[in-house]
C-alpha positions as CSV (number, residue, x, y, z in Angstrom):
1,M,-27.8,72.3,-35.9
2,I,-29.9,69.6,-34.5
3,V,-29.3,66.1,-35.8
4,L,-32.4,63.9,-36.1
5,D,-32.0,60.2,-35.2
6,A,-34.1,57.3,-36.3
7,N,-36.3,57.5,-33.2
8,I,-37.3,61.1,-34.0
9,L,-38.0,60.2,-37.7
10,I,-40.3,57.4,-36.7
11,R,-42.1,59.7,-34.2
12,A,-42.6,62.3,-37.0
13,V,-44.7,59.7,-38.8
14,L,-46.6,58.0,-35.9
15,G,-47.2,60.9,-33.5
16,K,-48.1,64.5,-33.2
17,R,-45.8,65.7,-30.4
18,V,-42.6,65.5,-32.4
19,R,-44.2,67.2,-35.4
20,Q,-45.4,70.0,-33.2
21,L,-41.9,70.6,-31.8
22,L,-40.4,70.6,-35.3
23,E,-43.1,73.1,-36.5
24,T,-42.4,75.3,-33.4
25,Y,-38.7,75.6,-33.8
26,T,-38.3,75.5,-37.6
27,G,-37.1,78.9,-38.8
28,H,-35.8,80.0,-35.3
29,R,-32.2,80.0,-36.5
30,L,-32.2,76.2,-36.0
31,R,-31.2,73.8,-38.7
32,F,-32.3,70.2,-38.7
33,Y,-30.3,67.4,-40.4
34,A,-31.3,63.7,-40.8
35,P,-28.3,61.6,-41.9
36,E,-28.9,58.7,-44.3
37,V,-28.1,56.2,-41.6
38,A,-31.0,57.5,-39.6
39,Y,-33.4,57.0,-42.5
40,A,-32.0,53.5,-43.0
41,D,-32.4,52.6,-39.3
42,A,-35.9,54.1,-39.1
43,A,-37.0,52.2,-42.3
44,K,-36.1,48.9,-40.6
45,Y,-38.4,49.4,-37.7
46,L,-41.3,51.5,-39.2
47,P,-43.1,48.7,-41.0
48,A,-43.5,46.6,-37.9
49,L,-44.7,49.7,-36.0
50,L,-47.2,50.6,-38.7
51,I,-48.5,47.0,-38.6
52,M,-49.0,47.3,-34.9
53,K,-50.8,50.6,-35.2
54,M,-52.8,50.0,-38.4
55,G,-53.1,46.2,-38.4
56,R,-51.4,45.9,-41.8
57,L,-48.8,47.5,-44.0
58,P,-50.0,48.2,-47.6
59,H,-47.5,46.8,-50.1
60,L,-47.7,47.9,-53.8
61,H,-45.8,45.7,-56.2
62,T,-44.7,48.8,-58.1
63,I,-43.0,50.3,-55.0
64,G,-40.6,48.4,-52.8
65,E,-41.2,48.3,-49.0
66,T,-38.0,50.3,-48.4
67,M,-39.3,53.0,-50.8
68,I,-42.6,53.1,-49.0
69,T,-41.0,53.6,-45.6
70,R,-38.5,56.2,-46.8
71,T,-41.2,58.1,-48.5
72,L,-43.4,58.1,-45.4
73,L,-40.4,59.3,-43.3
74,K,-39.4,62.1,-45.6
75,F,-42.9,63.2,-46.3
76,S,-43.7,63.5,-42.6
77,L,-40.5,65.3,-41.9
78,T,-41.0,67.8,-44.7
79,A,-44.7,68.3,-43.8
80,A,-43.6,69.2,-40.2
81,F,-41.1,71.7,-41.4
82,M,-43.8,73.3,-43.7
83,G,-46.5,73.3,-41.1
84,L,-48.7,70.9,-43.1
85,P,-51.1,68.3,-41.7
86,G,-49.6,65.0,-40.8
87,L,-50.4,61.6,-42.1
88,S,-53.4,59.7,-40.9
89,F,-51.2,57.4,-38.9
90,A,-50.8,60.2,-36.3
91,Q,-53.7,59.4,-34.0
92,D,-52.6,60.4,-30.5
93,H,-56.2,61.2,-29.6
94,P,-58.4,59.2,-32.0
95,Q,-62.0,60.4,-32.2
96,P,-65.0,57.9,-32.1
97,R,-66.4,57.2,-35.5
98,Q,-69.7,59.0,-36.2
99,G,-72.7,57.4,-37.8
100,N,-74.3,53.9,-37.5
101,D,-75.5,53.0,-41.0
102,L,-73.4,49.9,-41.5
103,S,-75.7,48.3,-44.1
104,G,-73.0,48.3,-46.8
105,L,-69.9,48.2,-44.7
106,H,-68.9,44.6,-45.5
107,A,-70.0,44.6,-49.1
108,F,-66.4,44.5,-50.5
109,D,-65.0,42.2,-47.8
110,P,-65.2,39.1,-49.9
111,R,-62.9,40.8,-52.5
112,A,-59.9,40.8,-50.2
113,G,-57.0,38.9,-51.8
114,C,-55.7,38.4,-55.3
115,W,-57.7,38.3,-58.5
116,I,-57.4,37.9,-62.3
117,Y,-60.0,39.7,-64.4
118,H,-61.0,39.9,-68.0
119,N,-61.7,43.3,-69.4
120,H,-64.1,44.0,-72.3
121,V,-63.6,47.7,-73.3
122,L,-65.3,49.9,-75.9
123,K,-62.7,51.6,-78.1
124,E,-64.4,55.0,-78.1
125,R,-66.9,56.3,-75.6
126,L,-70.1,58.2,-76.4
127,A,-69.1,58.2,-80.1
128,N,-71.6,55.7,-81.5
129,N,-68.8,53.2,-81.6
130,H,-69.3,49.5,-81.5
131,D,-65.8,48.1,-81.6
132,W,-64.5,46.5,-78.5
133,F,-61.1,45.1,-77.3
134,D,-60.2,42.6,-74.6
135,Y,-57.3,42.0,-72.2
136,D,-56.6,40.5,-68.8
137,S,-55.5,42.2,-65.6
138,T,-54.4,41.2,-62.1
139,Q,-55.4,42.8,-58.8
140,H,-54.5,42.6,-55.1
141,L,-57.0,44.0,-52.7
142,W,-56.5,44.8,-49.0
143,I,-59.1,45.8,-46.3
144,T,-58.0,49.0,-44.6
145,M,-59.1,51.6,-42.0
146,G,-60.3,48.9,-39.6
147,G,-62.8,47.6,-42.2
148,Y,-64.1,51.1,-43.3
149,G,-62.0,51.2,-46.4
150,N,-60.0,49.1,-48.9
151,I,-57.3,49.6,-51.5
152,D,-56.4,47.6,-54.6
153,D,-53.3,47.5,-56.8
154,N,-53.9,46.6,-60.5
155,E,-51.6,45.5,-63.4
156,M,-53.5,46.4,-66.6
157,R,-52.1,44.3,-69.5
158,T,-53.7,46.2,-72.4
159,P,-52.9,45.5,-76.1
160,A,-51.1,48.9,-76.1
161,G,-48.9,48.0,-73.2
162,T,-49.0,47.4,-69.4
163,Y,-49.8,50.1,-66.9
164,Y,-50.7,50.2,-63.3
165,G,-53.7,51.6,-61.4
166,L,-54.8,52.0,-57.8
167,T,-58.3,52.1,-56.3
168,V,-59.1,53.6,-52.9
169,R,-62.5,53.1,-51.3
170,T,-63.9,54.6,-48.1
171,Y,-67.1,53.9,-46.3
172,D,-69.1,56.7,-44.6
173,P,-71.3,55.3,-41.8
174,K,-73.2,58.6,-41.5
175,T,-74.7,58.0,-45.0
176,G,-74.1,54.3,-45.6
177,T,-72.3,55.2,-48.8
178,W,-69.0,54.3,-50.4
179,S,-66.6,56.8,-52.2
180,I,-64.3,55.3,-54.8
181,W,-61.2,57.0,-56.3
182,W,-59.1,55.7,-59.2
183,Y,-55.5,56.6,-59.7
184,D,-54.2,55.9,-63.3
185,G,-50.5,55.2,-63.2
186,R,-50.1,56.8,-66.7
187,N,-51.2,60.1,-65.2
188,P,-50.1,59.8,-61.6
189,S,-50.6,63.5,-60.8
190,D,-54.3,63.4,-61.9
191,L,-57.0,62.1,-59.7
192,D,-60.5,61.2,-61.0
193,S,-63.5,62.5,-59.2
194,P,-64.8,59.9,-56.8
195,V,-67.9,57.9,-57.7
196,K,-70.3,57.6,-54.7
197,G,-73.1,55.3,-54.0
198,R,-74.4,52.4,-52.0
199,F,-75.4,48.7,-52.1
200,K,-78.9,47.4,-52.4
201,D,-79.8,43.8,-52.6
202,G,-76.2,42.9,-53.3
203,V,-75.7,45.4,-56.1
204,G,-73.6,48.5,-55.6
205,T,-74.4,51.5,-57.9
206,F,-72.1,54.6,-57.8
207,Y,-72.2,57.9,-59.7
208,S,-70.1,61.0,-60.4
209,N,-69.9,63.9,-62.7
210,D,-67.0,64.3,-65.2
211,T,-66.2,65.7,-68.6
212,L,-65.4,64.0,-71.9
213,R,-64.0,65.9,-74.8
214,G,-64.9,69.1,-73.0
215,K,-68.5,68.2,-72.4
216,P,-70.1,67.3,-69.1
217,I,-71.0,63.6,-68.6
218,K,-72.2,61.4,-65.8
219,V,-70.3,58.3,-64.8
220,R,-71.8,55.1,-63.3
221,F,-70.1,52.1,-61.7
222,I,-72.0,48.9,-60.9
223,W,-70.6,46.1,-58.7
224,S,-72.6,42.9,-58.6
225,G,-72.2,39.2,-58.0
226,I,-69.6,39.7,-55.3
227,T,-68.6,36.4,-53.7
228,A,-65.4,35.0,-52.2
229,T,-64.4,33.7,-55.7
230,A,-66.0,36.0,-58.2
231,A,-67.2,39.5,-58.9
232,H,-68.6,41.6,-61.8
233,W,-68.0,45.3,-62.5
234,E,-69.3,47.7,-65.2
235,Q,-68.7,51.3,-66.1
236,A,-71.1,53.4,-68.1
237,F,-71.2,57.0,-69.3
238,S,-74.2,59.3,-70.0
239,G,-74.1,62.4,-72.1
240,D,-77.7,63.4,-71.5
241,G,-77.8,63.8,-67.8
242,G,-78.5,60.2,-67.0
243,K,-81.5,59.6,-69.3
244,T,-79.6,57.0,-71.3
245,W,-76.4,55.1,-70.5
246,E,-73.7,53.6,-72.7
247,T,-71.7,50.7,-71.0
248,N,-68.1,51.1,-72.1
249,W,-66.1,48.7,-69.8
250,I,-67.0,45.3,-68.3
251,A,-64.7,43.3,-66.0
252,Q,-65.3,39.8,-64.7
253,F,-63.2,38.8,-61.7
254,S,-61.9,35.4,-60.6
255,K,-60.1,34.7,-57.4
256,I,-56.5,33.4,-57.6
257,D,-53.8,32.5,-55.0
258,C,-51.6,35.3,-54.0
259,T,-47.9,34.9,-54.9
260,A,-44.8,36.3,-53.2
261,N,-44.6,39.3,-55.6
């Protein structure tokens, strides 16, 4: 049996060489064991190392920092044993970024920070419904991937109860387009198809295909009026291939000071 210490656990997250050794010797009558004290020690140092490597450590208010680091550690270790790809932190030989269309790269930069936003939501979509409901939400957005992405954590205080959601956005300099994914905390194992699009004259328009009540629809996001203190977002669905659109969700954002939690 080989006992894995904190140093090896951290290297399983940050580098490829330890992962390759684990993959090579797993199943060759060798057993690996990582004691809890090793996880605890590694969790103390991993956040600072991630900040040095990535420039920041994402922190979601629904998951404590200790849970984040322990999850990264255990995922990387398990992935190595199973021969799965490592996390994106493992960049022993980073490749140069391809593409030079940076026209929309900084479009979301003013949105970094904390926000409160008012939601105006249609009760039923593509059902000839005209009843709306309203609620407020809070959001914390971070710039990631050296400026080529961002992530935001949302607390949705709906009349039916509070839930959480996460947005991930990535920029492709080959096409000058953004891809946007939404994770709904009420269905954490389901991932919506990304909407993709670009900014023109300060307005970002993004599209995707989806289904609603078993029928194909098109989805459209529009971001506009993005400044350091405000932003506007709308979602619309089309049931006729994009000929007509029904707006079903409008959100108006206002910047607020970030608090400790």
